[in-house]
N, C-alpha and C positions, 0 to 999 in steps of 0.2 A: 398406862394410857391405852385405852381400847377404842377402836374405831369400827364403824359399820362398813368394813371392807367388802362385805358380800354384795353391796350395790355396785361396786366397780371391781373389775378383775385385774386392775393394775397391781403391780407387785409391791410398790412402796408409796408412802404418803409423807408429805412435808407440810408442816404448819409453822409458819414464821411470823412472829410479831415483832416489828422493828419500831416500837414507840410511835412518835409522831410521823414517821415516814410511811407507816401503813403496815399491811399484813399480806401474806400470801398463803394460800392453801391449795395444794395440788396433789394429784395422784399420778404416778408415772411408773414405767417399767425399769427405769434407772434414775439415779439421783447423784449429783455432786454438789456439795455445799461447802463454800470456803468462808470462814469467819475471820476477818481482819481486825486488827486493833492498832491504834496509833502508838508508835514507839519513837525513841530518839536513837539514831545510829549515826556514828561519825559526825556528830554535831547537827544533824538534820532530822526533822520530823518526817516520818513516812508511815503509810499503812502497811502493816506486816500481816500476811495471811498465817495466823498462828494455829488455826484448827481447820482440818479438812475431814469431811464426812462423805464417804463414797458408798453408794449402794448399787449392787449389781446382782444379776443371776449368774451362778456358776455353770460350768458345762454339764454338771450332773443334775441340774434343775433346782438345786438348793439356792437360797438367797443369802446374801452376805452384806453386812453393814460393817465397814471398816472406819475406825476413828483414829486419825493421825494428827500428831502435834508437830509443828515446825518451829524452830528457834533459829534466829540469825547466827548464833554462835555454833550451831551444830553442822556437821558435814552432811548428814542425812536426816530426813524426817524420821519420827518414831511412831510406830503403830502402838497405841495403848489399849485398843480393844478390837475384838472381832466378834460379831454377833451373828450367828447362823440360824437359819430355819429351813425346814423342808415342808412347805404347806401341801405338796402333792403326795406326801407319804400317807396313804390311806390306812396303813397298818399301825400308825402311832396311837398309843393308848390315851394320850392327852396332849396338851399343848407342848410343842417341842421348840424351845428357844435355848440354844447353846451359847454360852458366853465364855470367851477366852480373853483373859486380861494379861496374858504374857506379853511383855514388851518386846518389840521386834523392829530393828532398824530396817528401813526400806532402801 
């Protein structure tokens, strides 16, 4: 997925299409998106926030997208992916997008 980010100097972009409920397209310097789904727990239905995507700028200027899964039976959420970039690194020979898929309890 490629975007014309040169028009806007924001660090992240979100495109959300939610069926009949509508859609959202925004650019921002930080993002937090929670996706919930209906589950049954202790005999009751509820919406459970099962996926969290957090996007932020690190202290060194690099950008990070963290993907976290939450489960009602787990004590802690589990980070399943971390995607890093450093767009301000003018010495990079090509596009630099580092993906870390090591699971990490938060």
